[in-house]
N, C-alpha and C positions, 0 to 999 in steps of 0.2 A: 504494500500500500504506500502511496506517495506521501511524503512528509511535507509537501508544498503547503504554504500558508493560504493557498487559494488564489494566488496571482499567477496565472498560466503564462509560460514563456512560449513565444512563437518560434517554432523550430523549422518552419518551411511552408511552402504552398504547393497545392496540386492545381496546376493551371490547365485550362482546356486546350486541346489541339486546335489547329486552324479550322475555321468554319467554312464549309462549302456554300457558295452562292451568296446572294446579297439579302435574302429574306431575313427579317428580324426573327430571332429565336432566343429562348432562354438559355443562359450560360451559367454554369456553376463553377465558382472559384472557391476552393477549400483551404482555409488556414489550419495548419496542423499544429496542435498544442501538445505540451508535455504533461498536461494535467487537465482534469475537468474543472472549469471555473465554477465558483459558487454563485448562488442566486443574486446576491447583492452586486457582484462584479458584472453579471449579465445585464442587470437593470441599468447600471451606469453606462455600459456599452451602448445599449439601445437609446438612451437619452442623448449621447454624444454623436451617435452615428447618423441620426436623421436631422434635417433633410439632406445633408451634404452628400452622403453616399448615393442617394437617389438622384440628386440634381447633377452631380459631377460624374457619376459612373454608371447610372442606370440600374442600381441595385433595388430590387423589389422586396426581397425577404432576406432575413438573417436567421439561420436555423442551426442550433447546436445539436449534434448527435455524437455522443461519446466524447472523444477528444478532437473532433473535427468541427470547425465552425464554417458553415456553408453560406456563401454570398451568392444569391440567385437573382437573375434579371437579364435585361437586354444589355449585357456588359460588352462593350466594344474594345476596351483596352484593359486586359486582365493584369498586365504588368503595372500599369498606372494605379489600378485599384490596389494591388498588393502593397505598393509603396505607401498609399494612404492608410491602409490597414495597419501597417507597422507603426506609423505615427499615432494612429488612434489607440493602439494597444498601450503605448507608453503613457498617453494621457489618461486612459481608463485605470491603469495600475496606480498612477499617482493619486487620482481622486478616490479610488477604493481604499488606499492606505490612509489618506486623510480622514475618510469617513470612519474607518475602523478605530483609528486613534481617538477621534472625537467620541465615539460610542463607548470606549473604555473609560474616558474621563467623565462622561455623562450618560451612564447606562440607562437611566429612566427616560432620556430624551430621544432615544432612537429605538426603532423596532428591531434592530439587530440584522444579522445577515440572512434571516430566513426567507422563505418564499413570500412574494408580494401577495396581499390578499386577493383572492380570486373573486371576480364579479359573479353574482348569482346567475346561474344559467336560466332560471325561471324568468329573469327580467332582461335577458340578453336580446339585442336587436339584430344580431348577425344570423341570417336564416340558416346558415350551414350548421349552427349549433342546435337546431331542432332535433337532429338525429342523436346528438350527444345527450341532450336532455331526456330523450325517449329511453336511451339505454340506462342512464343513471336513475331513471324512475322505476326500473325493474329490480326489485330486491334480490332476485335469484342470480343476476348476472355476475356479481363478484365471485360467488361460489362456483359458478360454471367455469369462469376463467381460471380460478384456482385449481379446479379439477382438471382442466385442460393442461395446465402446467404440470400437475402431478403425474398424469398419465403419459405425457411425452418426455418428461424430464427437462423441458425447456423453461427457462426462468423468466422469459418475457412473452406475454400473450396479450393480444389486443383484438378488439373488434374495430375495423376501419370502414368508414364511409369512403367509397372510391367513385369519383365522377370523372368526366373527361378532362377536367382541369385541376382537381384537388384530391389530396389524400388527407383525411382527417381522422385522428384517433377519437373514437366514441367511448370506449371503455378499455381500461388498461389494468393488467396485473404485472407488476414490474419488480422482480427480485434482482435485476441486473443494474439498477440505477441507469437505465438506458436514457432517461431524461424526458420521456414523453408523458404528458398528462392529457386527460380528456379535453378535447377542443384544440389540441396542438396539431399542426400540419407537418408532414414531410414533403420534400420536393417530389411531386408526382413522378417525374421522369426517372427518379433514382430508385423507384420501388418495383419489386416483382409483382406487386398487386396491380400495377398499371397494366402489365402484360396479361394478368389473369382477367382483368376487365375486358380485354380484347378476345382472348381465346376461351375464357369461362371454364377452365378445367383446374382441378387440384394440382398444386405443385408441392413436391416434398423431396428433400434429399437429406441424407444423414451426415455427409461431410463434403462441404463445398470444394475444399482444396484438392480432393481426389476425384471429384465428379467429372465425367467427360464433357458436360456442358457448363456447369456452374463454376468450375475451376477458373474459367476465363471470363465469367460474367462479372461486370463491375460492381453489382450491388452487394454481394457478400463481402468483398474486399472493402468497399466504402464504409459499411456499417459494422464490420468486424465480427461476423457470425459464421459458424460452420454448419450447424443444423438448422433446418427450416421446414415448416409446413404451413400452407395457406390454402383455405377452402373457400370457394366463392359462395356468397350468400345471395339468395334471390327473393324477390317479392312474390306474392301469390300469382301475379299476372305474368311471371317469367322475367320481369325486369331485374337487372343486376343492381344490387344494393351496395355490396362491398365484400369484405373478407373477414374470416376469423383466421388469424395468423399467429404463429409462435416461432421463436428463434432462440438460439443460444450460441455463445462462442465455442462451446464444447461439441464434439461430434455426438450423434445419437445413433440408436439402433431401433428404429420403429418397425414393428411388424404390421401385417395387414389388419389385424384386429384393432390395434391401437389407432391406426389411421381411420378405420371405420368409426370407432368411438368418437374421434375428433369431428368427423363429418356429422355424426348424430348431434353433438353439441352445437355445431353451426346451424343445423336445421332447427333445433329447439329455440335458439336465440332469434333466428329469422322468423319463425312462426309467431313468436311473441310480439315482434315488431309489427307484423301484419295485423295481428289481433288488436294491438293497441291503437294503431292509427289508420286502419283500412277504412276508406270512406264508404258510407252506405248509399244506396240509391243510384248506383252507376251502372245498372244492368247486370251486375254479377252479385251473387249472394256473398255476404261477408263471411269468411271462414271463422267459425267460433273457436275459442280456445280448446273446448272439448274435442272438436274435430281434429285440430292440429295435434293435440296430445295423443289422440288415437293413432294417427299416422306415426308419430315418433315412438309410441309404445310398441308398435309392430316392428320398428327398426331395432329396438332394444331386444325384443323377442328373438329376432334373427341373430343377434349377437349371442344371446343365451343358448341358442340352438347349435352353435358351432361346437365342434368336437372339444369337449372340456379338457381332454388329455393334451390337446395341442395348445391350450391357452395357459400362459403363466399365471400363477396365483395372483400376482399384482393386477393383471387385467381382469380376472374374475371379480376382484374387489371393485374395479372400475365399473363393470357392468352393474354391480349391486348399487353403486352410488348413482349411476345413471337412472336405474329403476326408481330409486328413492326420489330423484329430482322430478322425474315424470309423474310419479304418484303424488308427490307433494304439490306440484303445479296443478294437477287435476283436482286435488282436494280444495285448493284455493279458488280454482275456477268454478267450483260447485258442480 
């Protein structure tokens, strides 16, 4: 574990290659850090970065993932941006140090280096947070994500809303300190979920570095994970909603039964979303929670019917937990 006091050093940049054509497109410039910055440091960075980075360099978003700080936008001169970021880092470190010294002298006058208070999602005006609020209103979702983490051995699990232009975390189970909270975005083009939105199939691999396809894929290297699974989630009308995904820096060894259990959980979450916000009176009957749970119950029955001798004891425990989830949701639904 790093002994850094929370002032990250800038150790280099990952600059984009030459862009073909003249059409404007989003570019990602990544600042590589020696440590993950604290919340107070990031707040100062954001205060000092805008609007100059947008006006001078075309930066639209700044997103921290692990020890990489991604600057995203219609960036035309990545080297000029990197020079500005170096100066910005020096200024942020100086102000962060001044603030921490002041907090030590007057501890009651400062909120400390914790996370900034989050605005209530119930009163948010950003329409993309409707899906976040819907997930957070489901009391069973945290347990489902924890179960997904236990059954896969992956310490980061999320439900993501994925559209043609955004990736937004709606619900998160994070034992990796990955840094995402509900409502946070990743740069869409850097995600495998964006590819799933297009082909609509499950993606799973146990070890990216030895995989014939994902060993050369930029996403595992960018976010620093080896094992990964992501299942598409659909609305009742067949429309793509997003994904249930999990990842970990360590390799995994998922069997077919565990993958199927992960799909069952994705289906259960998707069914609850449909029941919660499906509009009535549009020519299609609204699927009731009881009907959705009946379908999911049959999926769990299929898991139970698999050759018990072929299933590890850990997975038999998972099917028991899945059964309890379905039965409990059915009892709540009446």
